[in-house]
C-alpha positions in Angstrom: 7.6 -4.6 17.9 9.1 -1.4 19.3 8.5 -1.4 23.0 6.8 1.5 24.8 10.0 2.8 26.5 11.7 3.1 23.1 8.6 4.9 21.6 8.7 7.4 24.5 12.4 8.0 23.9 11.7 8.6 20.2 8.9 11.0 21.0 11.1 12.9 23.4 14.1 13.1 21.1 12.5 13.6 17.7 9.1 15.2 18.6 5.6 14.6 17.4 3.6 14.0 15.3 5.7 11.3 13.6 5.3 8.1 11.7 7.6 5.3 12.6 8.1 2.2 10.4 9.7 -0.8 12.0 11.8 -2.3 9.3 12.8 -5.3 11.5 9.1 -6.2 12.0 8.5 -5.7 8.2 11.2 -8.0 7.2 10.1 -10.6 9.7 6.5 -10.5 8.4 7.5 -10.8 4.8 9.8 -13.7 5.6 7.0 -15.5 7.4 4.7 -15.0 4.4 7.4 -16.3 2.1 7.8 -19.4 4.3 4.0 -20.0 4.3 3.5 -19.8 0.5 6.8 -21.5 -0.5 9.0 -20.8 -3.4 6.6 -21.5 -6.2 4.4 -18.4 -5.6 5.8 -15.0 -6.5 5.4 -12.0 -4.2 4.6 -8.5 -5.4 4.4 -5.3 -3.3 1.9 -2.7 -4.4 4.0 0.3 -3.4 1.0 2.7 -3.2 0.4 1.1 0.2 3.5 2.9 1.5 6.1 4.4 -0.9 8.5 5.0 2.0 9.0 1.2 2.2 9.7 0.7 -1.5 13.5 0.2 -1.2 13.2 -2.2 1.7 10.4 -4.2 0.1 12.3 -4.4 -3.3 15.0 -6.4 -1.4 12.6 -9.0 0.0 9.8 -9.5 -2.6 10.0 -10.5 -6.3 8.1 -7.6 -7.9 6.9 -4.1 -7.2 3.6 -2.8 -8.6 4.1 0.8 -9.7 1.0 2.7 -10.7 2.0 6.2 -11.6 4.9 8.2 -13.1 5.6 9.6 -9.6 5.9 6.1 -8.2 8.3 5.2 -11.0 10.3 8.3 -10.2 10.6 7.0 -6.6 11.9 3.7 -7.9 14.4 5.5 -10.1 15.6 7.6 -7.1 15.9 4.4 -5.0 17.8 2.7 -7.9 15.3 -0.2 -8.0 16.1 -2.8 -10.7 13.6 -2.0 -13.4 13.1 -5.7 -14.2 11.3 -6.1 -10.8 8.7 -3.4 -11.8 5.2 -4.2 -13.0 4.1 -0.9 -14.5 0.4 -0.6 -13.8 -2.1 2.2 -13.4 -5.5 3.0 -14.9 -4.3 6.2 -16.6 -1.3 5.8 -18.9 0.1 8.1 -21.6 2.5 7.4 -24.4 5.0 9.7 -22.6 4.7 7.9 -19.3 5.2 4.5 -21.1 8.2 5.8 -22.9 9.7 6.9 -19.6 9.0 3.4 -18.2 10.7 1.8 -21.3 13.8 4.0 -20.8 13.8 3.0 -17.1 14.0 -0.7 -18.0 10.6 -1.7 -16.6 10.2 -5.4 -16.8 6.4 -5.9 -17.2 3.5 -3.7 -18.3 -0.2 -4.0 -17.5 -2.8 -3.0 -19.9 -6.1 -1.9 -18.5 -7.9 -1.0 -21.8 -7.6 -1.4 -25.6 -6.1 2.1 -25.6 -3.3 1.0 -23.3 -2.3 -1.7 -25.6 -2.3 0.7 -28.5 -0.2 3.2 -26.5 2.3 0.5 -25.5 2.8 -0.6 -29.1 3.3 3.1 -30.2 5.6 3.9 -27.3 7.8 0.8 -28.1 7.9 1.6 -31.8 8.9 5.2 -31.1 11.6 4.3 -28.6 13.0 0.9 -29.6 11.9 -0.1 -33.1 15.1 0.9 -34.9 17.4 -0.1 -32.2 19.4 3.0 -32.8 21.5 4.8 -30.2 20.3 7.9 -28.6 16.7 6.9 -28.2 17.0 5.7 -24.6 16.0 2.2 -25.5 17.8 -0.5 -23.4 16.8 -3.4 -25.7 17.7 -4.7 -29.1 15.1 -4.4 -31.9 14.0 -8.0 -31.6 12.9 -7.6 -28.0 9.2 -8.0 -27.2 7.8 -6.3 -24.1 5.9 -8.5 -21.6 2.3 -7.3 -21.1 -0.3 -8.7 -18.7 -3.9 -7.9 -19.5 -6.0 -6.7 -16.6 -9.4 -8.2 -16.3 -12.0 -6.0 -14.7 -13.7 -7.1 -11.5 -16.6 -4.7 -12.1 -14.9 -1.4 -11.4 -13.1 1.2 -13.6 -9.9 -0.9 -13.4 -9.1 -3.4 -16.1 -11.2 -4.3 -19.1 -14.0 -6.8 -20.1 -13.4 -10.3 -21.3 -14.7 -9.1 -24.7 -12.0 -6.4 -24.9 -9.3 -8.9 -23.9 -10.6 -11.1 -26.7 -10.6 -8.1 -29.1 -6.9 -7.4 -28.3 -5.9 -11.0 -28.9 -8.0 -11.2 -32.1 -5.9 -8.3 -33.4 -2.6 -9.5 -32.0 -0.8 -8.9 -35.3 -1.3 -5.2 -34.7 1.0 -5.4 -31.7 4.2 -7.1 -33.0 6.4 -5.6 -30.2 4.2 -6.8 -27.3 4.3 -10.3 -25.7 1.0 -11.0 -24.0 2.2 -13.2 -21.1 -0.8 -13.4 -18.7 -3.7 -11.9 -16.8 -3.9 -9.4 -13.9 -6.9 -9.5 -11.5 -7.7 -7.6 -8.3 -11.1 -6.9 -6.8 -10.5 -4.8 -3.6 -9.1 -4.8 -0.1 -10.1 -6.1 3.4 -11.9 -9.1 1.9 -12.8 -11.5 4.7 -14.8 -14.2 2.9 -12.5 -16.9 1.6 -15.2 -18.2 -0.7 -14.9 -15.1 -2.8 -11.2 -15.7 -3.6 -11.9 -19.4 -4.3 -14.6 -18.5 -6.8 -12.3 -15.9 -8.4 -9.5 -18.4 -8.9 -11.9 -20.9 -10.4 -13.2 -18.3 -12.8 -9.7 -17.2 -13.8 -8.6 -20.7 -14.5 -11.6 -21.2 -16.8 -11.0 -17.9 -18.5 -7.3 -18.3 -19.0 -7.6 -21.9 -20.3 -10.3 -20.7 -22.8 -7.9 -17.9 -24.0 -5.1 -20.4 -24.4 -7.2 -22.7 -26.4 -8.7 -20.0 -28.6 -5.4 -18.1 -29.3 -2.7 -20.8 -28.9 -0.9 -18.6 -26.4 0.7 -19.9 -23.2 -0.5 -17.0 -21.1 1.4 -18.5 -18.2 1.4 -15.6 -15.7 -1.4 -14.6 -13.3 -0.8 -11.6 -11.1 -3.6 -12.0 -8.5 -4.5 -9.5 -5.7 -6.4 -11.5 -3.1 -7.2 -8.4 -1.0 -6.5 -10.2 2.3 -7.7 -8.5 5.5 -5.8 -7.1 8.4 -7.3 -6.2 11.9 -7.3 -2.6 12.9 -9.8 -2.1 15.7 -10.4 -3.2 19.3 -12.5 -6.3 19.3 -11.0 -7.7 16.1 -8.9 -10.8 16.1 -5.2 -10.0 16.4 -4.1 -13.4 17.6 -2.7 -14.4 14.2 -2.6 -11.7 11.6 -1.2 -14.1 9.0 -4.2 -16.5 9.3 -5.9 -15.2 6.0 -2.9 -16.3 3.9 -2.7 -19.6 5.7 -6.4 -20.2 5.0 -6.1 -19.3 1.3 -2.8 -21.3 0.8 -4.4 -24.5 -0.5 -6.2 -22.6 -3.2 -3.1 -20.7 -4.2 -1.1 -23.9 -4.4 -3.8 -25.4 -6.6 -3.5 -22.3 -8.9 0.2 -23.0 -9.4 -0.7 -26.2 -11.2 -2.1 -24.1 -14.1 -0.3 -20.8 -14.0 2.8 -19.0 -12.8 1.2 -17.3 -9.8 2.2 -14.0 -8.2 0.2 -12.6 -5.4 0.1 -8.8 -5.3 -0.6 -7.2 -1.9 0.0 -3.9 -0.2 -1.9 -3.5 3.1 -1.3 -7.1 4.1 2.5 -6.7 3.9 3.0 -3.4 5.7 0.1 -2.4 8.0 1.5 -4.0 11.1 5.0 -2.3 10.9 3.8 1.2 11.3 3.1 3.5 14.3 2.0 7.1 14.6 3.1 9.1 17.6 1.0 12.1 18.7 1.1 14.3 21.8 -1.8 15.2 24.1 -2.1 19.0 23.8 -5.3 19.8 25.7 -7.9 18.1 27.9 -11.3 19.6 28.7 -14.9 18.7 29.6 -17.8 20.3 27.7 -21.5 19.3 28.3 -20.5 16.0 29.9 -18.0 14.9 27.2 -14.3 14.7 28.0 -12.2 15.9 25.0 -8.6 15.1 24.4 -6.9 17.2 21.7 -3.8 15.8 20.1 -1.2 17.5 17.8 -2.3 15.3 14.9 -5.7 14.5 13.5 -7.6 12.9 10.7 -5.2 14.7 8.3 -2.6 12.1 9.5 -4.5 9.1 10.8 -6.8 7.1 8.5 -7.8 3.5 9.1 -9.8 1.6 6.5 -13.3 1.2 7.9 -12.9 3.8 10.5 -16.6 5.0 10.2 -16.3 8.6 11.5 -14.5 7.6 14.7 -17.0 5.0 15.8 -14.3 2.2 16.0 -11.4 2.2 18.4 -8.0 1.5 16.9 -5.2 0.0 19.0 -3.6 2.9 20.9 -0.8 2.7 23.4 -0.9 5.4 26.1 2.6 6.6 27.2 3.1 8.7 30.2 4.7 12.0 29.2 6.0 12.7 32.7 4.3 16.1 33.2 2.2 17.0 36.3 -1.6 17.0 36.1 -3.2 20.4 35.1 -6.7 21.8 35.2 -9.0 19.5 33.4 -7.0 16.3 34.1 -9.3 13.5 35.3 -7.8 11.1 37.8 -8.3 7.4 37.1 -10.3 5.9 34.2 -12.4 8.0 31.9 -13.8 8.0 28.4 -12.6 10.7 26.0 -13.6 12.0 22.6 -10.2 11.9 20.8 -9.9 14.9 18.5 -7.2 16.4 16.3 -6.0 19.9 15.7 -8.1 20.8 12.6 -10.8 23.4 12.8 -13.6 21.2 11.7 -16.1 19.1 13.7 -15.1 16.2 11.4 -11.7 15.9 13.1 -12.7 13.2 15.6 -10.4 10.2 15.5 -12.4 8.2 18.1 -15.7 9.3 19.6 -15.3 7.3 22.8 -12.1 5.7 24.0 -11.0 4.9 27.6 -7.7 6.1 29.1 -6.4 6.0 32.7 -4.8 9.2 34.2 -4.5 10.9 30.8 -2.6 14.1 31.0 -1.4 16.9 28.8 2.0 15.9 27.4 1.3 12.2 27.3 2.0 10.4 24.0 -0.5 8.3 22.1 1.0 5.6 19.8 -1.5 4.5 17.1 -0.6 1.0 15.9 -1.0 -0.7 12.6 -0.3 2.5 10.6 2.1 1.0 8.1 -0.3 1.1 5.1 -1.8 4.1 3.3 -2.2 6.6 6.2 1.2 8.2 5.6 0.1 9.3 2.1 -3.7 9.5 2.0 -4.3 12.1 4.7 -5.7 15.6 3.9 -2.3 17.1 4.7 -2.9 20.6 3.3 -6.0 21.3 5.2 -5.5 24.1 7.8 -1.9 24.5 6.6 -0.8 22.2 9.5 2.7 20.8 9.7 3.2 17.5 7.8 4.5 14.8 10.2 8.1 13.5 9.9 8.7 10.0 8.9 11.1 7.8 10.8 12.6 4.4 10.0 13.6 2.1 12.9 16.0 -0.8 12.1 18.4 -2.7 14.4 17.8 -0.2 17.2 18.8 2.7 15.0 16.7 5.7 14.0 16.8 7.3 10.5 14.6 10.3 9.6 13.6 9.9 6.0 11.3 13.0 5.8 11.6 16.0 8.1 8.6 18.0 9.3 7.2 19.9 6.3 5.5 23.4 6.6 2.4 23.1 4.3 1.6 26.8 4.4 3.9 27.3 1.5 1.6 25.1 -0.7 -1.5 27.0 0.1 -0.9 30.5 -1.3 
């Protein structure tokens, strides 16, 4: 973890608002998870959780889940080995699949009967003749690995009946090799009994498919949706406890499948911080307001509930003298951002001691999603810079971006 003195130094030298991703902490967490689960369970990073960490994660996990043409472009820019990519996503086109084929993607997911049809057509168009100049990286005998995504009751994946339909018509897809099943329900799931029930259901389903269609279907890519703590009052003592508790069930699953666990938030949330500066302090109608140079356009926590929950925030003294409105000692503040909307309340009531204009607030556990899912274009505010911190060194990977250019 980056200490407070270093964070203050970064804020002084590189300005705010800024995201900081601690690569040392990230590598350490992934190594611990690898140690917990052992070598017989594959590890997959869902890069949508934080695309800025794609390169680093590709070096320490087995697979990357890539869910859009844009994410694939990032992988190409970062020179990610295509064989590590699982090309997923609920909306695929023949053109996007052809691009993936030409990029050497190793595995494809199908989330509908249409996806399987498009995959077959894309392969036939690109690789069927094995001729030069098509962009195909494979000989004409190659079959493309496909995992079929089973729906968990949402728009993602398909029904058991549709999976059966595809396998009933397997002769229509001679270029595809159906190698397994993909299953993911959702995120921040705290009830272990749910994952246990899912794994039992998946075993029965896969074994039934194997018997009916004489296919090995060895692979299971499973997203357990393990939870991470974000807010004051939650248990931060051991943020790896969910994977430890599920381990016995995962190990059981390895007896009947080649298991890969796919996660995003659980890998990267703890490695991120967000630095913002206190710009104003005032009291109106009995409420103390702290205005920062960020806001809800930069800071999002899953389960935030309109600022009712308090995330973990470090208060760093900015070194300036108190001004009008400064409250000496402890006080509660409504922590608000810079957007001209009453919705821009990060925390409705949070205590600080001797808070002053110029102080720095460091929001912890910001490694997942927040860096990309904010409403960045609202009010044409500056987009934060993104900083990587590794081995005591700073690297700016995205400078401040003026968003006004996108709004007219």
